[in-house]
C-alpha positions as CSV (number, residue, x, y, z in Angstrom):
1,M,-7.6,-7.4,-8.8
2,T,-5.0,-5.7,-7.1
3,R,-6.0,-4.9,-3.4
4,P,-5.9,-1.1,-3.0
5,R,-4.3,0.4,0.0
6,P,-3.8,4.0,1.1
7,S,-1.1,5.7,-1.0
8,G,1.6,7.9,0.0
9,H,0.8,10.7,-2.1
10,P,-2.6,12.6,-1.0
11,R,-3.5,15.7,-1.9
12,S,-2.8,18.7,0.1
13,L,-4.3,19.7,3.4
14,P,-4.5,23.2,5.0
15,A,-2.3,23.7,7.9
16,R,-5.4,24.0,10.3
17,V,-6.5,20.4,9.8
18,R,-8.7,20.7,13.2
19,R,-11.3,22.7,11.7
20,A,-10.5,21.8,7.8
21,A,-13.7,22.3,6.2
22,V,-14.4,18.9,4.2
23,V,-16.2,19.1,0.7
24,V,-17.2,16.0,-0.7
25,A,-18.8,16.1,-4.5
26,T,-21.4,14.0,-4.7
27,A,-24.7,13.1,-7.3
28,A,-27.7,14.8,-6.5
29,V,-28.9,11.7,-5.3
30,L,-27.5,9.3,-3.0
31,A,-29.1,6.2,-2.5
32,A,-27.6,4.1,0.2
33,C,-26.9,0.0,-0.3
34,G,-25.2,-2.5,1.4
35,G,-23.7,-2.1,4.8
36,G,-23.3,-3.9,7.8
37,E,-20.9,-4.4,10.7
38,E,-17.4,-6.1,10.3
39,A,-16.3,-8.1,13.3
40,A,-13.2,-7.2,14.5
41,P,-10.7,-10.2,16.3
42,E,-10.6,-9.7,19.9
43,A,-7.4,-8.1,21.1
44,P,-5.6,-9.0,24.0
45,P,-6.2,-7.0,27.2
46,A,-4.3,-3.8,27.5
47,Q,-1.3,-3.7,30.2
48,P,-0.6,-0.4,32.4
49,G,1.8,1.7,30.9
50,E,2.0,-0.1,27.3
51,P,0.9,1.3,24.3
52,I,-2.5,-0.4,23.1
53,T,-2.8,-2.0,19.8
54,V,-6.5,-0.6,18.0
55,T,-8.2,-2.9,16.5
56,G,-11.6,-1.2,15.4
57,R,-15.1,-2.7,14.8
58,A,-16.3,-1.2,11.3
59,G,-19.8,-0.9,10.3
60,L,-20.1,-0.4,6.0
61,V,-22.4,1.8,4.2
62,F,-22.0,1.8,0.2
63,H,-23.6,4.9,-1.6
64,D,-24.5,4.5,-5.1
65,L,-24.0,7.6,-7.1
66,S,-25.3,6.9,-10.4
67,T,-28.7,8.7,-11.4
68,S,-30.7,5.3,-12.5
69,G,-34.1,5.5,-11.3
70,T,-33.7,8.7,-9.7
71,L,-36.4,10.2,-12.0
72,V,-33.3,13.0,-13.2
73,F,-33.7,11.2,-16.7
74,P,-36.3,9.8,-18.6
75,D,-37.2,6.2,-18.1
76,G,-34.9,4.3,-20.8
77,A,-32.3,7.3,-21.3
78,D,-28.9,6.7,-21.1
79,G,-28.6,8.5,-18.2
80,D,-31.2,6.2,-16.3
81,L,-29.3,3.0,-17.3
82,P,-28.1,1.3,-14.2
83,V,-24.1,1.4,-13.4
84,E,-23.1,-1.9,-12.4
85,A,-21.3,-2.0,-9.3
86,D,-17.7,-3.4,-8.8
87,E,-18.3,-5.1,-5.4
88,P,-15.0,-6.7,-4.8
89,A,-13.5,-3.2,-5.4
90,I,-16.0,-1.3,-3.2
91,Q,-15.2,-4.0,-0.5
92,A,-11.4,-4.1,-1.0
93,A,-11.5,-0.1,-0.5
94,A,-13.5,-0.5,2.6
95,D,-11.2,-3.2,4.3
96,A,-7.9,-1.0,3.1
97,I,-9.5,1.9,5.1
98,R,-10.2,0.0,8.1
99,G,-6.9,-1.4,8.1
100,W,-5.6,2.2,7.7
101,L,-7.3,3.5,10.7
102,D,-6.1,0.6,12.9
103,M,-2.4,1.8,12.2
104,V,-2.7,5.1,12.5
105,L,-4.5,4.8,15.6
106,T,-2.1,2.3,17.0
107,E,0.8,4.8,15.7
108,R,-0.9,7.3,17.8
109,N,-0.8,5.7,21.0
110,R,3.1,5.6,20.8
111,G,3.1,9.4,20.0
112,V,4.1,8.8,16.0
113,T,2.4,9.6,13.0
114,T,4.5,7.0,10.6
115,T,1.5,6.5,8.4
116,V,0.5,10.0,7.8
117,D,4.4,11.0,7.5
118,A,4.2,9.1,4.0
119,T,1.3,11.4,2.7
120,D,1.2,15.0,1.9
121,V,-1.0,15.9,5.0
122,D,0.5,18.1,7.4
123,A,1.8,15.6,9.6
124,T,2.5,18.2,12.3
125,A,-1.0,19.7,12.2
126,F,-2.2,16.0,12.1
127,A,-0.7,15.3,15.2
128,A,-2.2,18.1,17.2
129,A,-5.6,17.5,15.9
130,I,-5.6,13.9,16.8
131,G,-3.6,14.2,19.9
132,A,-0.4,12.4,19.1
133,D,1.4,15.1,20.5
134,G,0.1,14.8,24.0
135,P,2.2,14.4,27.6
136,A,3.7,10.7,26.8
137,T,6.1,8.7,29.5
138,Q,8.5,6.5,27.5
139,G,7.0,6.6,24.2
140,V,3.4,5.9,25.7
141,L,1.0,8.7,25.6
142,D,-0.6,9.0,28.6
143,T,-4.1,9.0,27.0
144,Q,-4.5,6.1,25.1
145,V,-7.1,5.0,22.4
146,A,-8.1,1.8,23.9
147,D,-11.2,0.7,21.4
148,A,-12.5,2.5,18.1
149,T,-15.6,2.1,16.0
150,Y,-15.7,3.3,12.4
151,L,-18.7,3.8,10.1
152,I,-17.1,3.8,6.6
153,E,-19.2,5.0,4.0
154,V,-17.9,4.5,0.3
155,G,-19.8,6.1,-3.0
156,Y,-19.2,4.6,-6.0
157,L,-20.0,4.8,-9.4
158,G,-19.4,1.3,-10.7
159,T,-16.3,1.6,-8.8
160,P,-15.3,3.1,-6.0
161,G,-14.9,7.3,-6.0
162,W,-14.4,8.6,-2.4
163,A,-14.9,7.6,1.1
164,L,-15.9,9.0,4.7
165,A,-15.0,7.2,8.1
166,R,-16.6,8.3,11.0
167,V,-14.5,7.1,14.0
168,E,-15.7,7.1,17.5
169,S,-12.4,6.3,19.9
170,V,-13.0,5.6,23.6
171,L,-9.8,7.1,25.6
172,V,-8.0,5.7,28.8
173,D,-5.6,6.6,31.0
174,A,-2.4,4.8,30.2
175,D,-1.8,3.4,33.9
176,A,-5.5,2.4,33.9
177,P,-6.4,0.8,30.5
178,D,-9.6,-0.5,32.2
179,T,-11.3,2.9,33.1
180,E,-12.9,5.1,30.4
181,V,-11.6,8.7,30.7
182,G,-13.6,10.1,27.6
183,R,-14.3,9.8,23.8
184,R,-13.4,11.6,20.6
185,L,-15.3,11.5,17.3
186,D,-13.2,12.1,14.0
187,S,-13.8,12.1,10.4
188,F,-11.2,11.0,8.1
189,V,-11.8,11.7,4.1
190,F,-10.5,9.6,1.3
191,A,-10.2,9.6,-2.4
192,V,-10.1,6.1,-4.6
193,D,-8.7,6.5,-7.9
194,D,-9.3,4.8,-11.0
195,T,-6.6,2.0,-10.1
196,G,-8.3,1.3,-6.7
197,A,-5.6,3.3,-4.6
198,V,-7.0,4.8,-1.5
199,E,-5.7,8.4,-1.0
200,F,-5.8,10.2,2.4
201,L,-7.4,13.8,1.8
202,A,-8.5,15.3,5.3
203,L,-9.2,15.1,9.2
204,E,-12.0,16.9,10.7
205,V,-12.2,16.8,14.6
206,A,-15.7,17.0,16.3
207,P,-16.0,19.9,18.9
């Protein structure tokens, strides 16, 4: 099976990403299953004045979108039949999203949006929303994401179809990377197509 990766051809976003309304179509009933937390390798200590490489910790939640066992259809009807989950494909989608988030946040610390530039998402609006256009010194943003925690939710109907990643970032001053100066919460929305390719769709920034 081909390991899915976020592709460079997602759907378009409105220019105002900061307050983008996110609508994700789901079945009438969501039955959560799977989950856990994926351990991240320990990153080397951040050095003052250097861009930080982000390696986030990920918690995973998988949503079965089938109507089996929900009483929407009579017992034994076609709609009540279980849909076998493609567990490797679901896990691969979650892994791809985790790696994508690490890359995007690491690029953000350098004030660039290279990965998002390869998509149809408005990279200028994205940079403003994520803080990648903030004050910088010699290519290093003055405010760095030092650590991140991801809650990655994947909805599937046999195979994965959409995903939502809620990201809590710990912010530090570039010259004092051991001192927390704030936190931010962002939500990234993705679609997963029939081939397993993951598409970045939208960013929503918490107030």
